[in-house]
N, C-alpha and C positions, 0 to 999 in steps of 0.2 A: 161673477167669475173673474172679472178683472181685479176686484178687491182681494179675492183669495189668492190669485196669482201674485199680486203685489206683496201680500203678507208672507207668502212662501219665499219670495225674493229677499225680503228683509231678514228672515230667519237664516237662510243659507248664506247671506252676506257675512254672517258671524264665523263662517268657515267650517270645514269638515271636522276639525278637532272638536269644536263646540257641539256640532251635531252628534258626534260619537260619544262625547262625555256628558252631555246634558240631556237627560230624559225629557225635560220640559220642552226643549227645542224640537226634539224628535216628535214628541206628542203634538206640538203645535203644527209642525209640517204635515203630519198624518191627518190631523183634524182638518186642515185647509184642503188637503187632497179629497177628503170626504165631502167638504163643502163644494168643491169644484164639480165632483161627480153628481152630487144631488142637484146642483144648479143646471148642469147639462141635461140631466134627465127631466127636470121640471120645464126647462125651455123647450125641449122636444115634445113633451106631453102637451104643452100649451100651443105649440105650433109645429106640427110634424114636417112642414115644408122647410124648416130651417136646415135640416141635414142636407137637402138637395140644393138649397139656395146659398148655403154658406159651407161649401165643401172644404174650405181651408181649415175649418175647425174640426178636429178629429173627435167627434162626439162619442163614438163607441169606446175607444181606448180610455177616455176620461171616465166613463161610466164603469168600465171593467176594473180600472184601478181602484175606484171608490169601493166597488163590491169586494175586491180582494182585501183592502185595508179594513173594511167594516166587518166582513164575515170570516176572514181568515187571518185576523190580526196576529195570532200566535206564530204564523208562518211567514210574516212579512219580512222580506230580505232588506236589510238596511242599504245595501249597495243599490238595489233597484229603486228604493225610495229616494236615495241621494241623486241617482241619475235622473229620475223623474223630476225631482225638484230643481236640479241645476241645468238640465238640458230640455226636457219635454215641456215643463211649465213655461220657461221663457219663450219657447216656440209657440206654445198655445197663446201666450199673452200677445205676441205679435199678430197671430191669426185673428184673435179677438179684436184687436185694434183695427186691423184691416176690415174686418166684417162690420164693426161699428161705423167706420168711416163710410162704407158702402151703404149702410142702412140709413145714415143721416142725409144722404143726397136726395 
């Protein structure tokens, strides 16, 4: 999840104009969102206590966004994807870092 978050950060660092004009960048961001959601689902499937033990990670919204992108791709709103990539994913990255530090103790 950290790697997918970092990949998204690298794509959005190219700017909103690049996101809007380059389908490859949009596709890459969308793919990494799917990766995030799949990883969140897999983590919870392997250890259902993660949701309660790591409440700073918003597990359900990640999975729902993945489902939206994967199953309703034709109705994916670029504004929502951009906001997710530039606001929600960095917040998620910080929460993951915090969770990993706590787990390493």
